[in-house]
C-alpha positions in Angstrom: 116.1 83.4 117.2 118.6 83.6 120.1 117.3 85.2 123.7 114.1 85.9 124.7 111.6 87.6 122.2 107.8 89.3 122.5 105.0 87.1 121.3 104.4 83.6 121.7 107.8 82.0 120.0 110.1 83.5 122.8 112.5 80.5 121.0 113.2 79.1 117.4 111.7 75.8 117.1 115.3 75.0 116.1 116.2 75.8 119.7 113.2 73.8 121.3 114.5 70.8 119.3 117.7 71.4 120.6 116.7 71.7 124.1 114.5 68.4 123.9 118.0 66.7 122.9 119.9 68.1 125.4 117.4 66.1 127.9 117.8 62.9 125.7 121.0 63.0 126.1 121.2 63.8 129.6 123.0 60.7 131.4 123.3 59.6 134.6 126.8 58.6 133.8 129.0 56.2 136.0 131.8 55.4 133.9 134.3 58.5 133.5 137.7 58.9 131.9 140.2 60.5 134.3 140.8 63.9 132.6 141.4 67.1 134.1 137.8 69.2 133.6 138.9 72.8 132.7 138.0 74.9 135.6 136.5 77.6 133.6 134.1 74.9 132.1 133.0 73.3 135.4 132.5 77.3 136.7 130.2 78.1 133.5 128.0 75.2 134.6 127.8 75.7 138.2 127.0 79.2 137.6 123.5 77.8 136.5 122.9 77.3 140.5 122.3 81.2 140.5 119.5 80.7 137.6 117.8 78.1 139.6 114.1 78.9 141.1 113.8 78.4 144.7 110.9 78.5 147.5 110.8 81.7 148.4 114.0 83.0 147.2 115.6 81.2 149.6 118.5 79.8 147.3 119.1 77.3 150.0 121.8 75.4 148.2 125.4 75.0 149.4 128.1 73.0 147.3 131.0 71.5 149.2 134.1 70.5 146.9 135.1 67.3 147.9 138.6 67.2 146.8 141.1 65.8 149.4 142.2 62.3 149.2 140.8 62.0 152.7 137.3 63.2 151.6 137.2 61.0 149.1 138.2 58.5 150.7 135.7 58.5 153.3 132.9 59.3 150.4 134.2 56.6 148.9 134.2 53.7 151.8 130.7 55.0 152.3 129.7 54.2 149.2 131.1 50.3 149.6 129.4 50.3 152.8 126.0 51.0 151.6 126.4 49.1 148.6 126.8 46.0 150.3 124.3 46.4 152.4 121.9 47.2 149.5 123.0 44.3 147.8 121.9 42.6 150.7 118.4 43.6 150.5 118.2 41.8 147.2 118.0 38.0 146.0 117.8 35.8 142.4 118.0 37.8 139.9 117.8 41.5 140.7 120.9 39.8 143.1 123.0 38.5 140.5 122.3 42.2 138.3 122.8 44.1 140.8 126.3 42.9 141.7 127.1 43.6 138.5 125.8 47.1 137.9 128.6 49.9 138.1 126.9 52.7 140.6 129.6 55.1 141.3 132.3 56.9 140.0 133.8 58.2 142.5 137.3 56.2 141.8 137.4 57.8 138.2 135.8 61.2 137.9 137.8 64.5 138.5 135.5 66.4 140.2 133.0 65.4 143.1 130.6 67.9 144.6 128.2 67.4 148.0 125.5 69.2 147.5 123.6 70.4 150.1 120.3 72.3 151.9 120.7 74.2 154.5 117.1 73.9 156.2 118.0 76.8 159.0 118.6 79.3 156.3 117.0 82.8 156.9 116.8 84.3 153.6 113.4 83.6 152.3 112.2 84.3 155.3 110.3 81.3 155.1 107.9 81.9 152.5 106.3 79.1 151.3 108.2 76.5 153.3 106.1 76.6 156.2 103.6 74.1 155.4 105.7 72.1 153.2 109.4 72.9 154.2 110.8 70.3 152.0 110.1 72.4 149.0 113.8 73.5 150.2 115.1 70.4 149.4 113.1 70.5 145.7 114.3 73.6 145.3 118.1 72.5 145.7 117.3 69.5 143.5 116.0 71.8 140.2 119.3 73.6 140.2 121.3 70.5 140.5 119.0 69.5 137.1 119.8 72.5 135.8 123.5 72.0 136.3 123.0 68.7 135.3 122.0 70.2 131.7 124.4 72.3 131.1 127.4 70.2 131.8 125.8 67.9 129.4 125.4 70.9 127.0 129.9 71.3 127.8 130.3 67.7 127.1 130.2 67.0 130.7 129.0 63.2 132.6 127.6 63.8 135.7 127.0 60.8 138.1 124.2 61.4 141.2 125.3 58.5 143.9 122.6 58.0 146.2 124.2 55.3 147.8 125.5 57.0 150.2 124.5 57.2 154.4 124.1 60.8 154.4 124.7 61.6 158.1 128.2 59.9 158.1 129.0 61.8 155.0 127.7 65.1 156.9 129.9 64.3 159.7 133.2 63.2 157.3 132.7 66.7 155.9 132.6 67.9 158.7 129.5 70.6 157.2 126.9 72.8 159.7 124.5 70.3 161.2 121.3 72.2 159.9 122.4 71.5 156.1 121.1 67.9 155.1 122.6 65.8 152.0 120.5 66.3 149.0 123.3 64.8 145.9 126.8 63.4 145.5 127.6 64.4 142.2 130.8 63.0 140.5 131.4 64.9 137.0 133.8 64.6 134.3 134.4 63.5 130.8 132.1 60.1 129.9 133.9 57.2 128.5 130.9 57.0 126.1 128.3 58.5 125.3 124.5 57.0 125.3 120.9 58.2 124.9 119.9 54.6 126.5 120.2 54.6 130.7 122.6 51.8 131.6 119.9 50.1 133.9 118.1 49.2 130.6 120.9 48.2 129.3 121.6 46.1 131.8 118.1 44.7 132.1 117.3 45.7 135.7 114.5 48.5 134.7 112.5 50.0 131.3 111.4 53.3 131.2 107.3 53.9 131.6 105.8 53.6 127.9 103.3 56.5 128.8 103.3 59.2 131.3 101.0 58.0 134.2 98.5 61.3 134.3 95.2 61.0 135.8 92.3 63.2 135.8 89.9 64.5 139.0 
């Protein structure tokens, strides 16, 4: 069954299994081929932002395509500085492993996106954000997740670079002062495909064996 239907099962068993597979094979990609990404493929993925939920229907996401050499160089230097600072915060085995990790695909990824939250947007008239204004940023994260899954369905890889000074990047990209960086995404064709996180393979951390659910 394709599309929505009335009744208990809106989607087929096969569709639900495929959806779980898509989630399972979604990885944080750091190793990209430099091959061009067709614009139509990229736009199909980006169009999923318009389907994302947002607090008060505020749609606070703001996307910047980081295309120019100057902008990319600034972002890469930002990462390198913060990555060195982060390494200084570890010692022993963690420092050793950290120094071997590839934590950015910024030198190879053909598409790079800076995703911001417009904290001053008038859209939605503040509904749902008066008591928890951070829900606007949560909305952006939800939209990023939808994009990520859509990209994976197209065979694309996405890597979220969080080792950045957000204020420096905001200045370097010359965006409005009310925008707050949520994600810097590298997008492209992955060198390899795996259902195991790189950090597990590197010995940095393992997934939780059980979901931490509590009752009250």
